[in-house]
C-alpha positions as CSV (number, residue, x, y, z in Angstrom):
1,M,0.0,0.0,0.0
2,N,1.3,3.5,-0.9
3,E,1.3,6.6,1.2
4,V,-1.5,9.0,0.7
5,L,-0.7,12.0,-1.5
6,A,-0.5,15.1,0.7
7,Q,-3.3,17.7,0.1
8,Q,-0.6,20.4,-0.4
9,Y,1.1,18.3,-3.1
10,S,-2.3,17.8,-5.0
11,A,-2.8,21.6,-5.0
12,D,0.8,22.2,-6.2
13,L,0.4,19.7,-9.0
14,E,-2.9,21.1,-10.1
15,A,-1.3,24.5,-10.2
16,R,1.7,23.2,-12.3
17,Q,-0.8,21.7,-14.8
18,A,-3.1,24.7,-14.9
19,N,-1.8,26.1,-18.2
20,L,-1.1,22.9,-20.1
21,G,-1.8,22.9,-23.8
22,Q,-4.0,20.5,-25.7
23,N,-1.5,17.9,-27.0
24,H,-0.7,14.3,-26.5
25,L,1.9,15.0,-23.8
26,S,-0.3,17.3,-21.8
27,Q,-3.0,14.7,-21.8
28,M,-0.6,12.1,-20.6
29,M,0.3,14.4,-17.7
30,R,-3.3,15.0,-16.8
31,D,-4.0,11.2,-16.8
32,S,-0.8,10.6,-14.7
33,L,-2.0,13.1,-12.0
34,T,-5.2,11.1,-11.7
35,Q,-3.1,7.9,-11.3
36,L,-0.9,9.6,-8.7
37,K,-3.9,10.7,-6.6
38,S,-5.0,7.1,-6.7
39,H,-1.6,5.5,-5.9
40,G,-0.1,8.1,-3.7
41,L,3.7,8.3,-3.1
42,P,5.5,4.9,-2.6
43,G,6.2,3.7,0.9
44,K,7.9,0.8,2.6
45,K,4.8,-1.3,2.5
46,L,5.4,-1.9,-1.2
47,E,7.7,-4.8,-1.6
48,H,9.9,-3.1,-4.2
49,W,10.3,-0.1,-1.9
50,K,10.8,-2.0,1.4
51,Y,14.2,-0.4,2.2
52,T,13.5,3.2,1.0
53,S,11.2,6.0,2.1
54,I,11.2,9.2,0.2
55,N,8.6,11.1,2.3
56,S,11.0,12.6,4.8
57,E,13.3,14.0,2.0
58,M,10.6,15.4,-0.3
59,P,10.4,19.2,-0.5
60,E,7.6,21.0,1.3
61,Q,6.1,22.1,-2.0
62,L,6.3,20.7,-5.6
63,A,7.2,24.0,-7.3
64,A,8.8,24.0,-10.7
65,P,12.4,25.3,-10.9
66,Q,13.4,28.4,-12.8
67,A,15.3,28.3,-16.1
68,D,19.0,29.2,-15.8
69,Q,22.4,29.1,-17.5
70,A,25.3,26.8,-16.6
71,S,28.4,25.2,-18.0
72,P,29.2,21.4,-18.2
73,T,31.4,20.0,-15.5
74,F,32.3,16.8,-17.4
75,E,34.2,17.5,-20.6
76,I,34.8,15.0,-23.4
77,K,36.8,16.1,-26.4
78,D,34.8,16.2,-29.7
79,A,31.6,14.9,-28.0
80,H,28.2,16.1,-29.2
81,Q,27.0,18.2,-26.2
82,I,23.3,18.6,-25.1
83,L,22.7,20.9,-22.2
84,I,19.7,20.8,-19.9
85,V,19.6,23.2,-17.0
86,N,17.0,22.8,-14.2
87,G,15.0,20.6,-16.5
88,F,15.0,23.0,-19.5
89,L,16.9,22.4,-22.8
90,T,19.3,25.2,-23.4
91,T,21.8,23.8,-26.0
92,M,21.6,21.1,-28.6
93,P,24.0,20.3,-31.5
94,E,23.4,19.5,-35.1
95,I,24.4,15.9,-35.8
96,P,24.2,14.3,-39.2
97,G,21.5,11.6,-39.2
98,V,20.3,12.5,-35.7
99,H,17.2,14.6,-35.1
100,I,16.9,16.3,-31.8
101,R,13.9,18.3,-30.6
102,K,12.1,19.2,-27.4
103,M,8.4,18.6,-26.6
104,N,6.8,21.1,-24.4
105,P,3.5,20.3,-22.7
106,H,2.4,23.9,-23.2
107,E,2.8,23.9,-27.0
108,S,1.5,21.9,-29.9
109,H,3.8,19.3,-31.4
110,D,3.8,15.9,-33.2
111,S,3.6,13.0,-30.8
112,I,6.1,10.2,-30.6
113,P,5.8,6.7,-29.0
114,M,6.5,6.8,-25.3
115,I,6.2,4.2,-22.6
116,Q,3.7,5.2,-19.9
117,E,3.7,2.1,-17.7
118,E,4.4,2.7,-14.0
119,R,4.4,0.5,-10.9
120,D,4.0,3.1,-8.3
121,G,3.5,6.8,-7.5
122,A,7.2,7.8,-8.1
123,G,6.7,7.2,-11.8
124,W,3.3,8.9,-11.9
125,L,4.9,11.9,-10.1
126,H,7.5,12.1,-12.8
127,W,4.8,12.2,-15.5
128,S,2.6,14.6,-13.6
129,T,5.5,17.2,-13.2
130,L,7.1,16.9,-16.7
131,Q,8.7,20.2,-17.8
132,E,10.0,19.0,-21.2
133,V,10.7,15.9,-23.2
134,L,13.9,15.6,-25.2
135,A,13.3,13.5,-28.3
136,I,16.2,12.0,-30.1
137,Q,15.6,10.1,-33.3
138,I,18.6,8.3,-35.0
139,E,18.3,7.4,-38.6
140,K,19.0,4.0,-40.1
141,N,22.7,3.0,-40.4
142,V,24.0,6.0,-38.5
143,M,27.3,5.3,-36.8
144,L,28.9,8.0,-34.5
145,E,32.5,7.7,-33.5
146,N,32.1,10.4,-30.8
147,P,29.5,10.1,-28.0
148,I,26.4,12.2,-27.5
149,V,26.6,13.7,-24.0
150,I,23.4,14.9,-22.3
151,H,24.2,17.2,-19.3
152,H,21.4,17.5,-16.7
153,L,22.7,20.4,-14.5
154,F,21.0,22.0,-11.5
155,T,21.7,25.5,-10.1
156,K,20.5,27.4,-7.1
157,K,17.4,28.5,-9.1
158,A,16.2,24.9,-8.6
159,S,16.6,25.1,-4.8
160,K,13.6,23.7,-2.9
161,C,11.9,22.7,-6.2
162,L,11.1,19.5,-8.0
163,S,12.5,19.1,-11.5
164,S,11.2,16.5,-13.9
165,H,12.6,15.7,-17.4
166,R,12.3,12.8,-19.8
167,V,14.7,11.7,-22.6
168,V,13.2,9.5,-25.4
169,I,15.6,7.9,-27.8
170,H,14.5,6.0,-30.9
171,A,17.3,4.2,-32.7
172,A,16.5,3.0,-36.2
173,D,17.9,-0.2,-37.8
174,L,21.6,-0.9,-37.7
175,C,22.7,2.4,-36.0
176,D,25.7,2.3,-33.6
177,L,26.5,5.0,-31.1
178,S,27.3,5.9,-27.5
179,I,25.2,8.2,-25.2
180,L,26.3,9.5,-21.9
181,E,23.9,11.2,-19.5
182,V,25.5,13.3,-16.7
183,T,23.3,14.5,-13.8
184,T,25.0,17.0,-11.5
185,G,24.1,19.5,-8.8
186,L,26.3,22.5,-9.2
187,D,25.7,24.0,-5.7
188,A,25.1,22.5,-2.3
189,H,21.4,23.2,-2.1
190,E,18.2,21.2,-1.6
191,L,16.4,20.0,-4.7
192,S,14.5,17.0,-5.9
193,T,14.7,15.4,-9.4
194,F,12.4,12.9,-11.1
195,N,13.9,12.0,-14.4
196,A,13.5,9.2,-16.9
197,T,15.1,7.8,-20.1
198,E,13.5,5.6,-22.7
199,L,15.4,3.6,-25.3
200,H,13.7,2.1,-28.3
201,L,16.2,-0.1,-30.3
202,S,15.1,-1.3,-33.7
203,T,16.5,-4.3,-35.6
204,G,20.2,-4.5,-35.3
205,A,20.7,-1.2,-33.5
206,R,23.6,-1.0,-31.1
207,I,23.5,1.5,-28.2
208,R,26.0,2.1,-25.3
209,H,24.1,4.1,-22.7
210,I,26.0,5.4,-19.6
211,Q,24.5,7.4,-16.8
212,L,26.6,9.3,-14.2
213,T,24.8,10.8,-11.2
214,S,26.7,12.9,-8.6
215,E,26.7,15.9,-6.3
216,L,23.0,15.6,-5.4
217,K,23.6,16.0,-1.7
218,E,20.1,17.0,-0.6
219,G,16.6,16.0,-1.6
220,V,15.1,13.0,-3.4
221,H,16.5,11.9,-6.7
222,Y,14.6,9.4,-8.8
223,S,15.7,8.1,-12.2
224,A,14.1,5.5,-14.4
225,L,15.5,3.6,-17.4
226,K,13.1,1.8,-19.8
227,A,14.3,0.0,-22.8
228,E,12.6,-2.0,-25.6
229,L,14.9,-4.2,-27.8
230,A,13.9,-5.6,-31.2
231,R,15.6,-8.5,-33.1
232,D,19.4,-8.5,-33.2
233,S,19.6,-5.3,-31.2
234,Y,22.3,-4.7,-28.5
235,L,22.2,-2.5,-25.4
236,N,25.1,-1.9,-23.1
237,S,23.8,0.1,-20.1
238,F,25.9,1.3,-17.3
239,A,25.0,3.6,-14.3
240,L,27.4,5.1,-11.8
241,T,26.1,6.9,-8.6
242,A,28.3,8.9,-6.3
243,H,27.5,11.6,-3.8
244,A,23.7,11.4,-3.8
245,K,21.9,11.7,-0.5
246,L,18.9,9.6,-1.6
247,H,18.8,8.1,-5.0
248,R,16.2,5.6,-6.3
249,R,16.8,4.0,-9.7
250,D,14.3,1.9,-11.5
251,I,15.3,-0.2,-14.5
252,K,13.1,-2.2,-16.9
253,V,14.5,-3.8,-20.0
254,N,12.3,-5.8,-22.4
255,L,14.0,-8.3,-24.8
256,N,11.2,-8.6,-27.3
257,D,12.6,-10.6,-30.2
258,E,15.3,-13.2,-31.1
259,N,18.9,-12.4,-30.6
260,A,18.2,-9.2,-28.6
261,T,21.1,-8.7,-26.1
262,A,21.3,-6.5,-23.0
263,H,24.2,-5.9,-20.7
264,V,22.8,-3.9,-17.7
265,N,25.6,-3.0,-15.3
266,G,26.1,-0.4,-12.6
267,L,28.1,0.8,-9.6
268,F,27.3,2.9,-6.6
269,T,29.9,4.4,-4.2
270,L,28.4,5.8,-1.0
271,K,29.6,7.4,2.2
272,D,28.3,9.5,5.1
273,H,24.5,8.9,5.3
274,E,24.0,8.5,1.6
275,H,21.3,6.0,0.3
276,C,21.1,4.4,-3.1
277,D,18.3,1.9,-4.0
278,T,18.4,0.2,-7.4
279,D,15.5,-2.0,-8.6
280,S,16.0,-3.8,-11.9
281,I,13.7,-6.0,-14.0
282,I,14.9,-7.7,-17.2
283,N,12.1,-9.4,-19.2
284,H,13.0,-12.1,-21.7
285,N,9.9,-12.0,-23.8
286,A,11.2,-14.1,-26.7
287,A,13.4,-17.1,-27.4
288,H,17.1,-16.8,-28.1
289,T,17.6,-13.7,-26.1
290,F,20.6,-12.9,-23.9
291,S,21.3,-10.7,-20.8
292,E,24.1,-10.1,-18.4
293,Q,24.1,-7.9,-15.3
294,L,26.9,-7.0,-12.9
295,Y,26.1,-4.5,-10.2
296,K,28.7,-3.4,-7.7
297,G,28.4,-1.4,-4.5
298,V,30.9,0.2,-2.2
299,V,29.6,1.6,1.1
300,A,31.3,3.4,4.0
301,D,30.4,5.4,7.1
302,H,26.6,5.1,7.7
303,S,25.6,4.7,4.1
304,H,23.1,2.2,2.8
305,G,23.1,0.5,-0.6
306,I,20.3,-1.7,-2.0
307,F,20.2,-3.8,-5.2
308,T,17.1,-5.7,-6.2
309,G,17.5,-7.5,-9.5
310,K,14.8,-9.7,-11.1
311,I,15.2,-11.8,-14.3
312,V,11.9,-13.0,-15.8
313,V,12.0,-15.6,-18.5
314,H,8.4,-15.7,-19.9
315,R,6.6,-18.7,-21.2
316,D,7.9,-20.0,-24.6
317,A,11.1,-17.9,-24.3
318,Q,13.3,-21.0,-24.8
319,K,17.1,-21.0,-25.3
320,V,17.5,-17.9,-23.1
321,D,20.9,-17.2,-21.6
322,S,20.9,-14.8,-18.6
323,Q,23.4,-14.1,-15.9
324,Q,23.2,-11.7,-12.9
325,L,25.6,-10.9,-10.1
326,S,25.6,-8.4,-7.3
327,R,29.0,-7.8,-5.6
328,N,29.4,-5.4,-2.7
329,L,32.2,-4.1,-0.5
330,I,31.6,-2.8,3.0
331,L,34.3,-0.4,4.3
332,T,32.9,0.4,7.8
333,K,31.0,-1.6,10.4
334,S,28.1,0.9,10.4
335,A,27.5,0.8,6.6
336,H,24.8,-1.5,5.2
337,I,24.1,-3.5,2.0
338,D,20.9,-5.3,1.0
339,A,21.2,-7.4,-2.1
340,R,18.2,-9.3,-3.5
341,P,18.8,-11.3,-6.7
342,Q,15.6,-12.9,-8.0
343,L,14.8,-15.3,-10.9
344,E,11.5,-16.2,-12.4
345,V,11.6,-18.8,-15.1
346,Y,8.5,-20.1,-17.0
347,A,10.3,-21.9,-19.8
348,D,12.2,-25.2,-19.5
349,D,15.2,-24.9,-21.8
350,V,17.2,-22.0,-20.4
351,K,20.6,-21.2,-19.0
352,C,20.2,-18.7,-16.1
353,S,22.2,-17.9,-13.0
354,H,22.1,-15.2,-10.3
355,G,23.9,-14.5,-7.0
356,A,25.2,-11.9,-4.6
357,T,28.3,-11.4,-2.4
358,I,29.0,-9.0,0.4
359,G,32.5,-8.7,1.9
360,Q,35.3,-6.5,3.2
361,L,38.8,-5.7,2.2
362,S,41.0,-8.7,2.7
363,V,43.7,-8.6,5.5
364,D,45.9,-10.9,3.4
365,E,45.8,-8.7,0.3
366,L,46.5,-5.6,2.4
367,F,49.4,-7.3,4.1
368,Y,50.8,-8.4,0.7
369,L,50.8,-4.8,-0.5
370,E,52.2,-3.4,2.8
371,S,55.0,-5.9,2.7
372,R,56.1,-4.3,-0.6
373,G,56.4,-0.9,1.0
374,I,52.9,0.5,0.2
375,E,51.2,2.4,3.1
376,R,48.1,0.8,4.5
377,S,45.8,3.7,3.3
378,E,47.2,3.5,-0.2
379,A,46.9,-0.3,-0.2
380,A,43.2,0.0,0.8
381,R,42.6,2.5,-2.0
382,I,44.3,0.3,-4.6
383,L,42.2,-2.7,-3.6
384,A,38.9,-0.8,-3.5
385,H,39.4,0.8,-6.9
386,A,40.4,-2.5,-8.4
387,F,37.1,-3.8,-7.1
388,V,35.1,-1.1,-8.8
389,Q,37.2,-1.1,-12.0
390,E,35.7,-4.4,-13.1
391,A,32.2,-2.7,-13.3
392,I,33.5,0.4,-15.1
393,D,35.3,-1.8,-17.7
394,K,31.9,-3.1,-18.7
395,V,31.2,0.2,-20.4
396,G,33.3,-1.1,-23.3
397,H,34.2,2.3,-24.7
398,S,37.9,3.2,-25.1
399,T,37.4,6.9,-24.3
400,L,34.7,6.7,-21.6
401,V,36.2,3.9,-19.5
402,P,39.4,5.9,-18.4
403,L,37.3,9.1,-18.0
404,L,34.9,7.4,-15.6
405,S,37.7,5.7,-13.7
406,D,39.6,8.9,-13.3
407,W,36.5,10.8,-12.3
408,L,35.6,8.3,-9.6
409,S,39.2,8.2,-8.3
410,S,39.3,12.0,-7.9
411,R,36.0,12.2,-6.0
412,Y,35.8,9.1,-3.8
413,E,38.2,8.5,-0.9
414,I,38.7,5.0,0.4
415,T,39.1,4.5,4.1
416,T,40.9,1.6,5.8
417,T,38.3,0.7,8.4
418,G,36.0,-2.3,8.0
419,V,38.8,-4.7,6.9
420,A,37.9,-8.4,7.0
421,N,39.1,-10.4,10.1
422,E,40.1,-7.3,12.1
């Protein structure tokens, strides 16, 4: 059962929707508000929210942020840069074979296919508060050497507000490219974000999609990834979360036709009282589909990391090959991990595995490095970063892998407490 939607929130949402236009998107938003009033906000009584409560961190009001200007903090040479500040598109490039446009609920526009299927009130809140939709359509056979980078930046003009934005990507047959989404709070202020990304992969499309979330030190931060894969398509998804006080991430990937392949990997590094909850569902809806998932977590101080991963092999989806593993490292005695791998199989000719491990730094490995003249703190840092590097390597992009590794090394300090057998 969900929590009741506060009367003040209902009034705020109705005010945000007061001037909506008469288009497909605005109607979806109105319908979503009806659903939200029925569902309420998610609470711990829901099984897939049992470890996370967002109510205490929600803003007092659901006001929309103000538009602003800002500069990217994560630079990649020769990348195609898209800039979204406080939920409003400010900069977009011209890319041959790629059509980029924004859809505003206050203006008329042509509709595009979007997925409006939500399990709880967090998703309906996202739809109810949408500011804009960024629509990216990639033509058939387009191959981009340099990645598209979408920057979601938040300034002080988003303080004590709730921002909501959606990215919808349609990749036509046989295209091949990388997309990086970077979500960053530029100032130490309270804000809440409810963002989502949709990926629609047509026959033979190959997409590498990376999400980096950081510096969101106050408020609730919800992100959703939904992907639909057609025959022979390939998705390599990776998410990295660091320095987010309360981050909830929902993933749903549908493998809808033969030879569709999804690698859905991720990493969270938490400290202080940070909280990150990832809930993932991979649906094998057709025979001869393949998935692989590696999710890693590193927690220190009083932080709490949660990973719930479900693989569902539906009836008649024979010859499926699916592997899932959650591996976690606890650096302090007061930090906490909950890992819940789940497997539902309704076919009889499949190859599936799932598992989870939770451990600490090894005394023997630390001693080995110390015996070769490496200080204990440096030895702990080396071992911890070697642990997370396996997940980062799953990105599979020669430029992005070292950038992500260097970024994490510069922002996350490893402590020596919580060593195994001490």
